[in-house]
PQR file with spaces between the fields and no chain letter, atoms N, CA, C, O and H, PARSE charges and radii, in Angstrom:
ATOM       1  N    MET     1      -4.384  -12.234    3.110 -0.4000 1.5000
ATOM       2  CA   MET     1      -3.251  -11.810    3.902 -0.0000 2.0000
ATOM       3  C    MET     1      -3.832  -10.252    4.374  0.5500 1.7000
ATOM       4  O    MET     1      -4.495   -9.422    3.753 -0.5500 1.4000
ATOM       5  N    ASN     2      -3.254  -10.257    5.794 -0.4000 1.5000
ATOM       6  CA   ASN     2      -3.146   -9.342    6.632 -0.0000 2.0000
ATOM       7  C    ASN     2      -2.423   -8.197    6.042  0.5500 1.7000
ATOM       8  O    ASN     2      -1.374   -8.586    5.529 -0.5500 1.4000
ATOM       9  H    ASN     2      -2.715  -10.932    6.298  0.4000 1.0000
ATOM      10  N    LYS     3      -2.630   -6.773    5.917 -0.4000 1.5000
ATOM      11  CA   LYS     3      -1.306   -5.756    5.792 -0.0000 2.0000
ATOM      12  C    LYS     3      -1.284   -4.798    6.806  0.5500 1.7000
ATOM      13  O    LYS     3      -2.198   -4.015    7.067 -0.5500 1.4000
ATOM      14  H    LYS     3      -3.482   -6.457    6.334  0.4000 1.0000
ATOM      15  N    LEU     4      -0.064   -4.899    7.441 -0.4000 1.5000
ATOM      16  CA   LEU     4       0.271   -4.366    8.612 -0.0000 2.0000
ATOM      17  C    LEU     4       0.881   -2.925    8.143  0.5500 1.7000
ATOM      18  O    LEU     4       1.288   -2.939    6.981 -0.5500 1.4000
ATOM      19  H    LEU     4       0.678   -5.535    7.229  0.4000 1.0000
ATOM      20  N    PHE     5       1.000   -1.833    8.752 -0.4000 1.5000
ATOM      21  CA   PHE     5       1.579   -0.489    8.557 -0.0000 2.0000
ATOM      22  C    PHE     5       2.195   -0.385    9.991  0.5500 1.7000
ATOM      23  O    PHE     5       1.784   -0.837   11.061 -0.5500 1.4000
ATOM      24  H    PHE     5       0.669   -1.822    9.696  0.4000 1.0000
ATOM      25  N    THR     6       3.368    0.388    9.668 -0.4000 1.5000
ATOM      26  CA   THR     6       4.020    0.915   11.174 -0.0000 2.0000
ATOM      27  C    THR     6       3.098    2.534   11.291  0.5500 1.7000
ATOM      28  O    THR     6       2.453    3.086   10.400 -0.5500 1.4000
ATOM      29  H    THR     6       3.702    0.754    8.800  0.4000 1.0000
ATOM      30  N    ASP     7       3.330    2.987   12.702 -0.4000 1.5000
ATOM      31  CA   ASP     7       2.889    4.476   12.667 -0.0000 2.0000
ATOM      32  C    ASP     7       3.070    5.187   11.452  0.5500 1.7000
ATOM      33  O    ASP     7       2.156    5.561   10.716 -0.5500 1.4000
ATOM      34  H    ASP     7       3.854    2.538   13.426  0.4000 1.0000
ATOM      35  N    ASN     8       4.406    5.376   11.254 -0.4000 1.5000
ATOM      36  CA   ASN     8       4.706    6.401   10.345 -0.0000 2.0000
ATOM      37  C    ASN     8       4.014    6.193    8.766  0.5500 1.7000
ATOM      38  O    ASN     8       3.605    7.097    8.038 -0.5500 1.4000
ATOM      39  H    ASN     8       5.148    5.072   11.852  0.4000 1.0000
ATOM      40  N    GLY     9       4.020    4.484    8.435 -0.4000 1.5000
ATOM      41  CA   GLY     9       3.598    4.271    7.343 -0.0000 2.0000
ATOM      42  C    GLY     9       2.212    4.363    7.000  0.5500 1.7000
ATOM      43  O    GLY     9       1.875    4.562    5.833 -0.5500 1.4000
ATOM      44  H    GLY     9       4.352    3.750    9.027  0.4000 1.0000
ATOM      45  N    TRP    10       1.018    4.178    8.337 -0.4000 1.5000
ATOM      46  CA   TRP    10      -0.315    4.693    8.274 -0.0000 2.0000
ATOM      47  C    TRP    10      -0.313    5.957    8.082  0.5500 1.7000
ATOM      48  O    TRP    10      -1.066    6.295    7.169 -0.5500 1.4000
ATOM      49  H    TRP    10       1.292    4.017    9.285  0.4000 1.0000
ATOM      50  N    LYS    11       0.403    7.031    8.737 -0.4000 1.5000
ATOM      51  CA   LYS    11       0.488    8.344    8.700 -0.0000 2.0000
ATOM      52  C    LYS    11       0.482    8.839    6.937  0.5500 1.7000
ATOM      53  O    LYS    11      -0.360    9.570    6.414 -0.5500 1.4000
ATOM      54  H    LYS    11       1.015    6.756    9.479  0.4000 1.0000
ATOM      55  N    GLY    12       1.797    8.133    6.191 -0.4000 1.5000
ATOM      56  CA   GLY    12       1.751    8.552    5.198 -0.0000 2.0000
ATOM      57  C    GLY    12       0.746    7.827    3.995  0.5500 1.7000
ATOM      58  O    GLY    12       0.599    8.337    2.884 -0.5500 1.4000
ATOM      59  H    GLY    12       2.481    7.539    6.615  0.4000 1.0000
ATOM      60  N    TYR    13       0.023    6.428    4.461 -0.4000 1.5000
ATOM      61  CA   TYR    13      -0.832    6.445    3.182 -0.0000 2.0000
ATOM      62  C    TYR    13      -2.168    7.229    3.451  0.5500 1.7000
ATOM      63  O    TYR    13      -2.891    7.688    2.567 -0.5500 1.4000
ATOM      64  H    TYR    13       0.142    6.014    5.364  0.4000 1.0000
ATOM      65  N    VAL    14      -2.415    7.326    4.980 -0.4000 1.5000
ATOM      66  CA   VAL    14      -3.620    8.405    4.933 -0.0000 2.0000
ATOM      67  C    VAL    14      -3.208    9.594    4.229  0.5500 1.7000
ATOM      68  O    VAL    14      -4.105   10.069    3.533 -0.5500 1.4000
ATOM      69  H    VAL    14      -1.828    6.954    5.699  0.4000 1.0000
ATOM      70  N    TYR    15      -1.978   10.286    4.206 -0.4000 1.5000
ATOM      71  CA   TYR    15      -2.017   11.520    3.821 -0.0000 2.0000
ATOM      72  C    TYR    15      -2.132   11.343    2.082  0.5500 1.7000
ATOM      73  O    TYR    15      -2.392   12.284    1.332 -0.5500 1.4000
ATOM      74  H    TYR    15      -1.249    9.900    4.771  0.4000 1.0000
ATOM      75  N    TRP    16      -1.932   10.226    1.728 -0.4000 1.5000
ATOM      76  CA   TRP    16      -1.677   10.049    0.348 -0.0000 2.0000
ATOM      77  C    TRP    16      -2.820    9.803   -0.251  0.5500 1.7000
ATOM      78  O    TRP    16      -2.908    9.743   -1.477 -0.5500 1.4000
ATOM      79  H    TRP    16      -1.721    9.462    2.337  0.4000 1.0000
ATOM      80  N    GLN    17      -3.859    9.628    0.586 -0.4000 1.5000
ATOM      81  CA   GLN    17      -5.423    9.279    0.293 -0.0000 2.0000
ATOM      82  C    GLN    17      -5.795   10.573   -0.102  0.5500 1.7000
ATOM      83  O    GLN    17      -6.305   10.765   -1.205 -0.5500 1.4000
ATOM      84  H    GLN    17      -3.788    9.677    1.582  0.4000 1.0000
ATOM      85  N    THR    18      -5.556   11.607    0.813 -0.4000 1.5000
ATOM      86  CA   THR    18      -5.649   12.892    0.535 -0.0000 2.0000
ATOM      87  C    THR    18      -5.061   13.476   -0.186  0.5500 1.7000
ATOM      88  O    THR    18      -5.817   13.935   -1.042 -0.5500 1.4000
ATOM      89  H    THR    18      -5.141   11.451    1.710  0.4000 1.0000
ATOM      90  N    GLU    19      -3.837   13.802   -0.377 -0.4000 1.5000
ATOM      91  CA   GLU    19      -2.950   14.680   -0.990 -0.0000 2.0000
ATOM      92  C    GLU    19      -1.644   14.396   -2.220  0.5500 1.7000
ATOM      93  O    GLU    19      -0.852   15.144   -2.793 -0.5500 1.4000
ATOM      94  H    GLU    19      -3.223   13.429    0.318  0.4000 1.0000
ATOM      95  N    ASP    20      -1.954   12.697   -2.260 -0.4000 1.5000
ATOM      96  CA   ASP    20      -0.868   12.340   -3.208 -0.0000 2.0000
ATOM      97  C    ASP    20      -1.557   11.242   -4.092  0.5500 1.7000
ATOM      98  O    ASP    20      -0.866   10.224   -4.153 -0.5500 1.4000
ATOM      99  H    ASP    20      -2.597   12.090   -1.794  0.4000 1.0000
ATOM     100  N    ARG    21      -2.776   11.170   -4.821 -0.4000 1.5000
ATOM     101  CA   ARG    21      -3.540   10.187   -5.524 -0.0000 2.0000
ATOM     102  C    ARG    21      -2.373    9.285   -6.071  0.5500 1.7000
ATOM     103  O    ARG    21      -2.379    8.055   -6.047 -0.5500 1.4000
ATOM     104  H    ARG    21      -3.337   11.997   -4.772  0.4000 1.0000
ATOM     105  N    LYS    22      -1.629    9.878   -6.439 -0.4000 1.5000
ATOM     106  CA   LYS    22      -0.759    9.389   -7.943 -0.0000 2.0000
ATOM     107  C    LYS    22       0.401    8.645   -7.448  0.5500 1.7000
ATOM     108  O    LYS    22       0.927    7.831   -8.207 -0.5500 1.4000
ATOM     109  H    LYS    22      -1.624   10.878   -6.459  0.4000 1.0000
ATOM     110  N    THR    23       0.955    8.859   -6.041 -0.4000 1.5000
ATOM     111  CA   THR    23       1.665    7.993   -5.179 -0.0000 2.0000
ATOM     112  C    THR    23       0.404    6.667   -4.463  0.5500 1.7000
ATOM     113  O    THR    23       0.748    5.491   -4.587 -0.5500 1.4000
ATOM     114  H    THR    23       0.527    9.521   -5.425  0.4000 1.0000
ATOM     115  N    LEU    24      -0.256    6.812   -4.126 -0.4000 1.5000
ATOM     116  CA   LEU    24      -1.463    5.931   -3.427 -0.0000 2.0000
ATOM     117  C    LEU    24      -1.628    4.873   -4.533  0.5500 1.7000
ATOM     118  O    LEU    24      -1.061    3.786   -4.432 -0.5500 1.4000
ATOM     119  H    LEU    24      -0.536    7.767   -4.025  0.4000 1.0000
ATOM     120  N    LYS    25      -2.534    5.238   -5.766 -0.4000 1.5000
ATOM     121  CA   LYS    25      -2.304    4.431   -6.685 -0.0000 2.0000
ATOM     122  C    LYS    25      -0.985    3.440   -6.794  0.5500 1.7000
ATOM     123  O    LYS    25      -1.092    2.214   -6.784 -0.5500 1.4000
ATOM     124  H    LYS    25      -2.995    6.122   -5.848  0.4000 1.0000
ATOM     125  N    LYS    26       0.260    4.135   -6.897 -0.4000 1.5000
ATOM     126  CA   LYS    26       1.525    3.367   -7.265 -0.0000 2.0000
ATOM     127  C    LYS    26       1.350    2.365   -5.902  0.5500 1.7000
ATOM     128  O    LYS    26       1.396    1.144   -6.053 -0.5500 1.4000
ATOM     129  H    LYS    26       0.346    5.131   -6.905  0.4000 1.0000
ATOM     130  N    LEU    27       1.214    2.765   -5.015 -0.4000 1.5000
ATOM     131  CA   LEU    27       1.317    1.969   -3.521 -0.0000 2.0000
ATOM     132  C    LEU    27       0.478    0.699   -3.745  0.5500 1.7000
ATOM     133  O    LEU    27       0.903   -0.451   -3.643 -0.5500 1.4000
ATOM     134  H    LEU    27       1.177    3.757   -4.892  0.4000 1.0000
ATOM     135  N    THR    28      -0.779    1.072   -4.065 -0.4000 1.5000
ATOM     136  CA   THR    28      -2.014    0.209   -3.928 -0.0000 2.0000
ATOM     137  C    THR    28      -1.411   -0.720   -4.950  0.5500 1.7000
ATOM     138  O    THR    28      -1.099   -1.824   -4.504 -0.5500 1.4000
ATOM     139  H    THR    28      -1.125    2.006   -4.147  0.4000 1.0000
ATOM     140  N    LEU    29      -1.154   -0.477   -6.380 -0.4000 1.5000
ATOM     141  CA   LEU    29      -0.704   -1.535   -7.442 -0.0000 2.0000
ATOM     142  C    LEU    29       0.382   -2.350   -7.143  0.5500 1.7000
ATOM     143  O    LEU    29       0.514   -3.440   -7.699 -0.5500 1.4000
ATOM     144  H    LEU    29      -1.408    0.420   -6.742  0.4000 1.0000
ATOM     145  N    TYR    30       1.482   -1.767   -6.000 -0.4000 1.5000
ATOM     146  CA   TYR    30       2.662   -2.732   -5.511 -0.0000 2.0000
ATOM     147  C    TYR    30       1.919   -3.543   -4.948  0.5500 1.7000
ATOM     148  O    TYR    30       2.012   -4.724   -5.283 -0.5500 1.4000
ATOM     149  H    TYR    30       1.375   -0.881   -5.549  0.4000 1.0000
ATOM     150  N    LEU    31       0.890   -3.121   -3.849 -0.4000 1.5000
ATOM     151  CA   LEU    31       0.606   -4.189   -2.598 -0.0000 2.0000
ATOM     152  C    LEU    31      -0.148   -5.385   -3.152  0.5500 1.7000
ATOM     153  O    LEU    31      -0.072   -6.500   -2.636 -0.5500 1.4000
ATOM     154  H    LEU    31       0.814   -2.162   -3.577  0.4000 1.0000
ATOM     155  N    LYS    32      -0.856   -5.117   -4.192 -0.4000 1.5000
ATOM     156  CA   LYS    32      -1.325   -6.028   -5.113 -0.0000 2.0000
ATOM     157  C    LYS    32      -0.526   -7.183   -5.809  0.5500 1.7000
ATOM     158  O    LYS    32      -0.778   -8.388   -5.821 -0.5500 1.4000
ATOM     159  H    LYS    32      -0.918   -4.211   -4.612  0.4000 1.0000
ATOM     160  N    ILE    33       0.311   -6.621   -6.277 -0.4000 1.5000
ATOM     161  CA   ILE    33       1.186   -7.948   -7.202 -0.0000 2.0000
ATOM     162  C    ILE    33       2.274   -8.236   -6.005  0.5500 1.7000
ATOM     163  O    ILE    33       2.985   -9.160   -6.399 -0.5500 1.4000
ATOM     164  H    ILE    33       0.516   -5.642   -6.268  0.4000 1.0000
ATOM     165  N    TYR    34       2.519   -7.978   -5.219 -0.4000 1.5000
ATOM     166  CA   TYR    34       2.672   -8.230   -3.725 -0.0000 2.0000
ATOM     167  C    TYR    34       2.110   -9.394   -3.530  0.5500 1.7000
ATOM     168  O    TYR    34       2.642  -10.501   -3.614 -0.5500 1.4000
ATOM     169  H    TYR    34       1.941   -7.227   -4.899  0.4000 1.0000
ATOM     170  N    ALA    35       0.959   -9.116   -3.253 -0.4000 1.5000
ATOM     171  CA   ALA    35      -0.225  -10.141   -2.886 -0.0000 2.0000
ATOM     172  C    ALA    35      -0.249  -11.340   -3.966  0.5500 1.7000
ATOM     173  O    ALA    35      -0.126  -12.514   -3.616 -0.5500 1.4000
ATOM     174  H    ALA    35       0.527   -8.217   -3.185  0.4000 1.0000
ATOM     175  N    GLU    36      -0.417  -10.945   -5.301 -0.4000 1.5000
ATOM     176  CA   GLU    36      -0.398  -12.209   -5.900 -0.0000 2.0000
ATOM     177  C    GLU    36       0.893  -13.131   -6.154  0.5500 1.7000
ATOM     178  O    GLU    36       0.755  -14.320   -6.439 -0.5500 1.4000
ATOM     179  H    GLU    36      -0.518   -9.991   -5.585  0.4000 1.0000
ATOM     180  N    MET    37       2.069  -12.566   -6.047 -0.4000 1.5000
ATOM     181  CA   MET    37       3.638  -13.214   -5.836 -0.0000 2.0000
ATOM     182  C    MET    37       3.427  -14.087   -4.624  0.5500 1.7000
ATOM     183  O    MET    37       3.887  -15.228   -4.675 -0.5500 1.4000
ATOM     184  H    MET    37       2.181  -11.599   -5.816  0.4000 1.0000
ATOM     185  N    GLU    38       2.750  -13.667   -3.474 -0.4000 1.5000
ATOM     186  CA   GLU    38       2.641  -14.878   -2.450 -0.0000 2.0000
ATOM     187  C    GLU    38       1.817  -15.761   -2.445  0.5500 1.7000
ATOM     188  O    GLU    38       1.942  -16.753   -1.726 -0.5500 1.4000
ATOM     189  H    GLU    38       2.377  -12.741   -3.432  0.4000 1.0000
ATOM     190  N    MET    39       0.800  -15.570   -3.258 -0.4000 1.5000
ATOM     191  CA   MET    39      -0.251  -16.729   -3.180 -0.0000 2.0000
ATOM     192  C    MET    39       0.323  -17.418   -4.230  0.5500 1.7000
ATOM     193  O    MET    39      -0.136  -18.556   -4.322 -0.5500 1.4000
ATOM     194  H    MET    39       0.699  -14.764   -3.841  0.4000 1.0000
ATOM     195  N    LYS    40       1.320  -17.089   -5.212 -0.4000 1.5000
ATOM     196  CA   LYS    40       1.997  -18.067   -6.308 -0.0000 2.0000
ATOM     197  C    LYS    40       3.042  -18.789   -5.732  0.5500 1.7000
ATOM     198  O    LYS    40       3.169  -19.963   -6.078 -0.5500 1.4000
ATOM     199  H    LYS    40       1.693  -16.164   -5.137  0.4000 1.0000
ATOM     200  N    GLY    41       3.863  -18.282   -4.866 -0.4000 1.5000
ATOM     201  CA   GLY    41       4.826  -19.077   -4.487 -0.0000 2.0000
ATOM     202  C    GLY    41       5.091  -19.213   -2.848  0.5500 1.7000
ATOM     203  O    GLY    41       5.985  -19.947   -2.426 -0.5500 1.4000
ATOM     204  H    GLY    41       3.760  -17.328   -4.585  0.4000 1.0000
């Protein structure tokens, strides 16, 4: 599965990598759950 970000979404993702690790961990978890759901259904 390819994950595509809008320009703003990517800027937010890069920001979270350096400034807000807690949000980054949540986002990463949600992306993994979504990918697993897509594979099952």
